[in-house]
FIVOVEX-547824 format. One record per residue (C-alpha): residue in three letters; x, y, z. Coordinates in steps of 0.02 Angstrom, whole numbers, padded with zeros to 5 digits, always signed. Each point is the difference from the previous one (the first is absolute). Example, Ala and Ser with C-alpha at 12.3 -4.5 7.8 and 13.67 -1.06 7.14 Angstrom:
<nodes>
ALA+00615-00225+00390SER+00069+00172-00033
</nodes>
This chain:
<nodes>
UNK+00000+00000+00000UNK+00139+00122+00046UNK+00090-00032-00163UNK-00161+00033-00095UNK-00024+00168+00087UNK+00179+00049-00043UNK-00017-00051-00181UNK-00165+00092-00020UNK+00075+00155+00082UNK+00152-00001-00116UNK-00107-00021-00155UNK-00116+00141+00055UNK+00149+00117+00029UNK+00072-00042-00172UNK-00166+00042-00083UNK-00018+00160+00101UNK+00174+00052-00054UNK-00048-00018-00183UNK-00158+00104+00020UNK+00062+00120+00134UNK-00043+00156-00101UNK-00178-00061-00021UNK-00014-00034+00186UNK+00083+00159+00063UNK-00088+00126-00111UNK-00147+00111+00047UNK-00153+00007-00113UNK-00017+00189+00013UNK+00159+00010-00106UNK-00067-00116-00135UNK-00012+00136-00134UNK+00126+00128+00061UNK+00139-00129+00024UNK-00046-00113-00147UNK-00017-00153+00110UNK-00075-00109-00137UNK+00163+00006-00098UNK+00115+00011+00151UNK-00067-00143+00107UNK-00058-00136-00120UNK+00114-00119-00095UNK-00003+00034-00187UNK-00078-00166-00051UNK-00141+00012+00127UNK-00031+00182-00042UNK-00005-00035-00187UNK-00121-00143+00022UNK-00118+00103+00109UNK+00001+00141-00128UNK-00058-00119-00135UNK-00147-00082+00088UNK-00174+00059+00039UNK+00029+00097+00161UNK-00147-00042+00111UNK-00004-00054+00181UNK-00060-00177-00040UNK+00159-00037-00096UNK+00113+00026+00150UNK-00106-00103+00119UNK-00027-00148-00116UNK+00119-00143+00035UNK+00037-00113-00147UNK+00133-00118-00062UNK+00048+00106-00150UNK+00188+00022-00013UNK+00013+00189+00012UNK+00099+00128+00100UNK-00156+00050+00097UNK-00051-00179+00038UNK+00176-00044+00055UNK+00006+00153+00112UNK-00165-00043+00083UNK+00048-00182+00026UNK+00167+00049+00075UNK-00078+00121+00124UNK-00127-00131+00049UNK+00134-00133+00024UNK+00098+00118+00115UNK-00147+00049+00110UNK-00029-00076+00171UNK-00150-00090-00074UNK+00119-00106-00104UNK+00135-00025+00132UNK-00002-00187+00039UNK+00055+00028+00180UNK-00149+00110+00046UNK-00117-00099+00113UNK-00185+00007+00038UNK-00091-00019+00165UNK-00020-00188-00024UNK+00190-00017-00008UNK+00028+00074+00173UNK+00016-00166+00094UNK+00160-00033-00100UNK+00075+00162+00064UNK-00058+00003+00181UNK+00063-00101+00147UNK-00077-00173+00020UNK-00092+00058+00156UNK-00100+00120-00108UNK-00046-00121-00137UNK-00134-00100+00089UNK-00087+00154+00065UNK+00005+00084-00170UNK-00092-00147-00077UNK-00118-00010+00146UNK-00053+00182-00013UNK-00037+00008-00186UNK-00185+00012+00036UNK+00017+00173+00081UNK-00079+00130-00114UNK-00067+00139+00112UNK-00080+00158-00067UNK+00086+00169+00018UNK-00090+00161+00047UNK+00004+00185-00042UNK+00111-00024-00154UNK-00019+00021-00186UNK+00014-00152-00114UNK+00186+00021-00032UNK+00047+00021+00183UNK-00114-00142+00055UNK+00080-00117-00127UNK+00176+00047+00058UNK-00038-00014+00185UNK-00090-00167-00014UNK+00135-00080-00108UNK+00150+00062+00097UNK-00089-00010+00168UNK-00043-00183-00023UNK+00181-00044-00040UNK+00069+00096+00149UNK-00135-00067+00116UNK+00038-00180-00044UNK+00185+00025+00032UNK-00026+00099+00160UNK-00121-00127+00071UNK+00112-00147-00040UNK+00155+00082+00075UNK-00090+00092+00141UNK+00076+00163-00058UNK-00037+00184+00026UNK-00016+00100-00162UNK+00083+00169-00024UNK-00091+00100-00134UNK+00133+00122-00061UNK-00068+00155-00087UNK-00174-00052+00053UNK-00091+00154-00063UNK-00179-00013+00061UNK+00040-00176+00062UNK-00115-00095-00118UNK+00112-00153+00008UNK+00027+00012+00188UNK-00185+00016+00037UNK-00041-00145-00113UNK+00125-00116+00083UNK-00054+00049+00175UNK-00187+00002-00033UNK-00017-00163-00096UNK+00143-00105+00068UNK+00033+00069+00174UNK+00183+00025-00046UNK+00101+00129+00099UNK+00053+00139-00119UNK+00108+00154+00023UNK-00050+00132-00129UNK+00138+00129-00028UNK-00012+00153-00111UNK+00096+00164-00005UNK-00155+00104-00040UNK-00106+00070+00140UNK-00141+00023-00126UNK+00003-00184-00047UNK+00010-00046+00184UNK-00159+00098+00037UNK-00081-00075-00155UNK+00040-00175+00064UNK-00077+00038+00169UNK-00155+00076-00079UNK-00021-00148-00115UNK+00016-00119+00146UNK-00134+00096+00094UNK-00117-00011-00150UNK+00026-00187-00011UNK-00034-00019+00186UNK-00157+00105-00016UNK-00061-00105-00145UNK+00035-00160+00098UNK-00099+00065+00149UNK-00147+00043-00112UNK+00011-00171-00081UNK+00005-00084+00170UNK-00155+00097+00050UNK-00089-00067-00153UNK+00064-00174+00040UNK-00079+00006+00171UNK-00167+00022-00085UNK+00021-00122-00143UNK+00137-00128+00032UNK+00040-00137+00125UNK+00107+00021+00155UNK+00143-00090-00089UNK+00019+00139-00130UNK-00020+00137+00130UNK+00149-00070+00096UNK+00104-00004-00161UNK-00034+00184-00036UNK+00040+00051+00180UNK+00166-00094-00009UNK+00047+00086-00163UNK-00029+00171+00078UNK+00096-00042+00158UNK+00150-00081-00084UNK+00024+00126-00140UNK+00041+00149+00109UNK+00110-00106+00113UNK+00111-00076-00135UNK+00053+00156-00096UNK+00112+00146+00049UNK+00022+00159-00102UNK+00155+00110+00013UNK+00073+00147-00095UNK+00185-00019-00034UNK+00124+00035-00139UNK+00071-00162-00068UNK+00176-00015-00071UNK+00146-00121-00009UNK+00038+00022+00185UNK-00175-00030+00070UNK+00006-00121+00147UNK-00158-00100-00027UNK+00034-00111+00150UNK+00001+00151+00114UNK-00161+00068-00076UNK-00087-00168+00022UNK+00058-00013+00180UNK-00067+00174+00035UNK-00170-00028-00081UNK-00019-00182+00050UNK+00090-00017+00168UNK-00078-00171+00030UNK+00056-00069-00168UNK+00149-00117+00014UNK+00108+00049-00149UNK+00094-00154-00056UNK+00017-00015-00188UNK-00187+00021-00019UNK-00019+00164-00095UNK-00062+00024-00178UNK+00042+00161-00092UNK-00131+00040-00131UNK-00053+00143-00111UNK-00135+00025-00131UNK+00056+00117-00139UNK+00147+00058+00101UNK+00055+00165-00073UNK+00167+00046-00078UNK+00153-00010+00111UNK-00100-00076+00144UNK+00013-00166-00094UNK+00190+00009+00015UNK-00013+00043+00184UNK-00112-00147+00043UNK+00109-00120-00100UNK+00154+00057+00096UNK-00096-00006+00165UNK-00052-00179-00037UNK+00182-00049-00023UNK+00061+00092+00156UNK-00137-00046+00125UNK+00031-00175+00068UNK-00181-00026+00054UNK-00081+00045-00168UNK-00004-00169-00085UNK-00110+00039-00148UNK-00019+00146-00120UNK-00147+00024-00118UNK-00007+00168-00086UNK-00091+00062-00155UNK+00099+00149-00069UNK-00072+00149-00094UNK+00047+00180-00044UNK+00160-00054-00088UNK+00031+00180-00051UNK+00031+00048+00183UNK+00142-00126+00020UNK+00149+00097-00065UNK+00128-00139+00016UNK+00016-00187-00021UNK+00051-00127+00132UNK+00117-00107-00104UNK+00086+00149-00079UNK-00005-00082-00171UNK-00100+00137-00085UNK-00058+00177+00033UNK-00173+00030-00071UNK-00046+00178-00049UNK-00155+00079+00073UNK-00087-00015-00168UNK+00043-00186-00004UNK-00069-00024+00174UNK-00157+00096-00047UNK-00019-00112-00152UNK+00007-00154+00111UNK-00160+00062+00081UNK-00098-00022-00162UNK-00122-00144-00016UNK+00013-00097-00161UNK-00155-00101+00045UNK-00108+00155+00020UNK+00072+00080-00156UNK-00033-00156-00101UNK-00178-00004+00065UNK-00036+00184-00033UNK+00093+00007-00168UNK+00006+00189+00001UNK+00100+00140+00077UNK-00061+00165+00068UNK+00006+00147-00123UNK+00090+00093+00138UNK+00164-00084-00049UNK-00001+00074-00174UNK-00069+00167+00059UNK+00146+00014+00120UNK+00127-00042-00135UNK-00069+00138-00114UNK-00006+00121+00146UNK+00187-00030+00023UNK+00029+00081-00170UNK-00095+00154+00055UNK+00090+00007+00168UNK+00170-00008-00085UNK-00049+00138-00121UNK-00044+00109+00149UNK+00162-00037+00092UNK-00070-00125+00127UNK+00113-00152+00000UNK-00032-00078+00170UNK-00183+00038+00029UNK-00097-00115+00116UNK-00177-00004-00068UNK-00066-00145+00103UNK-00148-00108-00040UNK-00179+00045-00040UNK-00077+00137-00104UNK-00140+00004-00129UNK+00013-00133-00135UNK-00143+00052-00114UNK+00124+00089-00116UNK+00183+00047-00003UNK-00025+00188+00006UNK-00094-00009+00166UNK+00129-00119+00070UNK+00146+00111-00052UNK-00079+00159+00071UNK-00032-00086+00165UNK+00177-00072+00008UNK+00083+00166-00043UNK-00102+00091+00130UNK+00045-00132+00128UNK+00187+00032-00018UNK-00024+00188+00014UNK+00003+00061-00180UNK-00083+00171-00014UNK-00168-00018-00086UNK+00053+00133-00126UNK+00147-00109-00050UNK-00106-00155-00031UNK-00031-00026-00187UNK-00181+00010-00058UNK-00099-00160-00019UNK+00012-00007-00190UNK+00191+00012+00007UNK+00010-00138+00131UNK-00114-00111-00102UNK+00102+00033-00157UNK+00160-00054+00089UNK-00090-00157+00054UNK-00059-00041-00177UNK+00175+00029-00069UNK+00065-00139+00112UNK-00148-00120-00003UNK+00098-00123-00107UNK+00107-00038+00153UNK-00148-00064+00101UNK-00006-00178-00066UNK+00189-00015+00019UNK-00009+00060+00180UNK-00134-00129+00040UNK+00106-00140-00072UNK+00155+00068+00085UNK-00083+00001+00171UNK-00071-00174-00026UNK+00175-00064-00036UNK+00055+00081+00163UNK-00143-00083+00093UNK+00059-00168-00065UNK+00172+00044+00069UNK-00076+00043+00169UNK-00020-00183+00046UNK+00185-00030-00034UNK+00053+00148+00108UNK-00116-00058+00140UNK+00076-00174-00010UNK+00176+00071+00015UNK-00046+00109+00150UNK-00084-00144+00091UNK+00139-00124-00039UNK+00132+00123+00059UNK-00080-00014+00173UNK-00017-00189-00009UNK+00182-00022-00047UNK+00054+00115+00142UNK-00093-00114+00120UNK+00062-00162-00075UNK+00180+00059+00011UNK-00015+00027+00188UNK+00047-00151+00105UNK-00137+00039+00127UNK-00135-00032-00130UNK-00035-00185-00030UNK-00137+00014-00132UNK-00070+00141-00106UNK-00126+00008-00141UNK-00109+00115-00102UNK-00182-00047+00027UNK-00149+00051-00106UNK-00141+00047+00117UNK-00129+00105-00092UNK-00097+00012-00163UNK+00103+00128-00099UNK-00154+00075-00083UNK-00064+00046+00174UNK+00168+00034+00082UNK+00145+00034-00120UNK+00131-00015+00137UNK-00044-00182+00023UNK+00168-00076+00049UNK+00071-00019+00174UNK+00169-00051+00069UNK+00000-00137+00131UNK+00156-00051+00097UNK+00041-00113+00147UNK+00151-00024+00111
</nodes>
């Protein structure tokens, strides 16, 4: 498995090196910097210029021997989806200690329902929560939810499985949100229990009372900055003075943001009593360095890794905002604005309205803004770039899965190279159409 991760990582880096200009560029410069000619290999560019340029062409996979087909197949083969060492939930018994295996199989029937969440969040919490719960129950472990946010995962584990959880987040706002959410859940449970008294048997009433009582007891919320030096043992001892810490801590995180992923990975290696790590990374653009040191990804590359090829393939269209912004860049340069930050949003009914809004937003005097007919004329003069930009961005989205694979495998290889880590794997947890950041990293000592 380790050799397969290394091989996949090396192949991904080789491919990224070939298409580095395509990965590192910014779409706002598509016209002004001539990115079509600058970033695409001549053969691929020539082929794309001689086919019917519509969105269906780029998303249709076929076995035709062409530059485009070869490009798509290569990106697919280098994604995590195609990495043979990536495991699924059913493969976990092979990775976990023998003591966990029997309980994992035993608890497969557990499918509780989550509350106060949208469909995406509910899917994530139930899938990840079930995995963590089965491991925690079988090893009698306390779970540390690092970067807990509003503590969706923590509450789920405590409420449904009676597992002790320490929810840590650096944001006071998120901390208050977690407390408020917990209070809402408790209120709903009390109302439900009241209804039960009128309509259900004593057996069910006792169940609801126990859920209410145990939930508040098993979870602790704290506000604390987390970094490489965080002493999780000390925090657990403070919040759970009666808990006997003895190699029975699990460090977990759902969509752990940016550099916090690196911090929890290092903490897992340093803390002798944290025996299992399960983290689902996100916000790649906020992690400004790699762990293995093999490659330094630009911010644009890390932003690209955030794209969802599954959603793009499903939608088969891009927002007109992308092309509007590229044309606006021409106008900005002509007015002497070379580093303007326009931001997202703005009217999309026509380019003139969008441009006026954007120019006003960056502080251009209204008397200096060209009239609508001039703006629309500039747009029409460059309309022939639109289909190329769509194809260009779709090629980049295909590359996004390769960049994501490299970022994730960088972390896996860092773990596997440390003697304290006995096993490590990438695990697919979620449906990527619901939750694009669907892969987690699981490691044991």
